[in-house]
C-alpha positions as a Python dict, from the first residue, in 0.01 Angstrom:
ca = {
    (1, 'M'): (0, 0, 0),
    (2, 'S'): (302, 54, -223),
    (3, 'E'): (356, -163, -527),
    (4, 'Y'): (685, -282, -374),
    (5, 'R'): (515, -399, -53),
    (6, 'E'): (246, -566, -258),
    (7, 'K'): (512, -762, -449),
    (8, 'I'): (684, -865, -124),
    (9, 'I'): (354, -996, 14),
    (10, 'L'): (272, -1178, -310),
    (11, 'T'): (619, -1332, -304),
    (12, 'Y'): (569, -1441, 57),
    (13, 'R'): (236, -1600, -37),
    (14, 'Q'): (410, -1795, -313),
    (15, 'L'): (677, -1908, -68),
    (16, 'L'): (401, -2031, 165),
    (17, 'E'): (259, -2245, -115),
    (18, 'M'): (603, -2380, -202),
    (19, 'H'): (670, -2448, 166),
    (20, 'E'): (356, -2661, 198),
    (21, 'E'): (430, -2847, -125),
    (22, 'L'): (788, -2915, -15),
    (23, 'L'): (661, -3055, 315),
    (24, 'T'): (436, -3293, 123),
    (25, 'R'): (721, -3398, -104),
    (26, 'I'): (955, -3461, 189),
    (27, 'I'): (697, -3687, 350),
    (28, 'N'): (635, -3870, 23),
    (29, 'V'): (1007, -3925, -39),
    (30, 'G'): (1058, -4047, 315),
    (31, 'M'): (758, -4280, 315),
    (32, 'T'): (848, -4441, -17),
    (33, 'G'): (1219, -4462, 60),
    (34, 'E'): (1383, -4514, 395),
    (35, 'Y'): (1053, -4533, 585),
    (36, 'A'): (869, -4755, 334),
    (37, 'E'): (817, -5028, 597),
    (38, 'V'): (632, -4783, 821),
    (39, 'N'): (417, -4684, 524),
    (40, 'T'): (281, -5041, 499),
    (41, 'V'): (105, -4993, 835),
    (42, 'F'): (-127, -4730, 685),
    (43, 'K'): (-445, -4834, 506),
    (44, 'P'): (-630, -4631, 240),
    (45, 'G'): (-830, -4361, 414),
    (46, 'D'): (-609, -4352, 724),
    (47, 'T'): (-501, -4009, 840),
    (48, 'Y'): (-186, -3917, 1026),
    (49, 'K'): (-23, -3582, 1094),
    (50, 'F'): (346, -3608, 1017),
    (51, 'D'): (609, -3401, 1191),
    (52, 'L'): (932, -3334, 1005),
    (53, 'E'): (1124, -3419, 1320),
    (54, 'Q'): (1032, -3781, 1246),
    (55, 'F'): (1254, -3763, 936),
    (56, 'R'): (1551, -3575, 1086),
    (57, 'G'): (1752, -3886, 1171),
    (58, 'T'): (1747, -4012, 813),
    (59, 'K'): (2044, -4168, 641),
    (60, 'D'): (1894, -4084, 299),
    (61, 'N'): (2107, -3807, 143),
    (62, 'N'): (1822, -3686, -78),
    (63, 'L'): (1592, -3653, 220),
    (64, 'K'): (1865, -3472, 417),
    (65, 'K'): (1907, -3220, 136),
    (66, 'L'): (1531, -3164, 112),
    (67, 'L'): (1512, -3109, 489),
    (68, 'T'): (1801, -2861, 472),
    (69, 'F'): (1628, -2672, 192),
    (70, 'F'): (1302, -2673, 390),
    (71, 'D'): (1481, -2521, 690),
    (72, 'E'): (1653, -2258, 472),
    (73, 'M'): (1320, -2166, 314),
    (74, 'E'): (1161, -2135, 657),
    (75, 'N'): (1444, -1906, 773),
    (76, 'L'): (1403, -1691, 463),
    (77, 'M'): (1028, -1664, 518),
    (78, 'N'): (1075, -1569, 883),
    (79, 'S'): (1327, -1302, 784),
    (80, 'L'): (1099, -1156, 516),
    (81, 'A'): (806, -1149, 757),
    (82, 'N'): (1013, -980, 1028),
    (83, 'I'): (1194, -730, 806),
    (84, 'N'): (872, -622, 637),
    (85, 'G'): (629, -660, 927),
    (86, 'I'): (399, -878, 717),
    (87, 'T'): (68, -936, 893),
    (88, 'E'): (-181, -1221, 872),
    (89, 'E'): (-438, -972, 743),
    (90, 'E'): (-213, -878, 453),
    (91, 'L'): (-155, -1243, 366),
    (92, 'E'): (-530, -1310, 370),
    (93, 'D'): (-622, -998, 171),
    (94, 'A'): (-785, -1128, -148),
    (95, 'N'): (-726, -799, -332),
    (96, 'L'): (-356, -866, -376),
}
């Protein structure tokens, strides 16, 4: 594998980590802001799988901007994966 391709894959891996962290931050902002009342329903230890679509109708400008950035990042990641033909195997390769 060329050094260039290796750097593209490493960059994509970093974007994946940022993507997951941003998702967590969006949920946290939403659940402590506009959706704070909903948050009171949850008890310590409860689990729930959030879907970003639940936050799309927000009136919170900060949350809107975070969602827009999340979508832009997702589009960038999809483009990089398509342009470079990045495979799951390459992303999982521990030698990079």
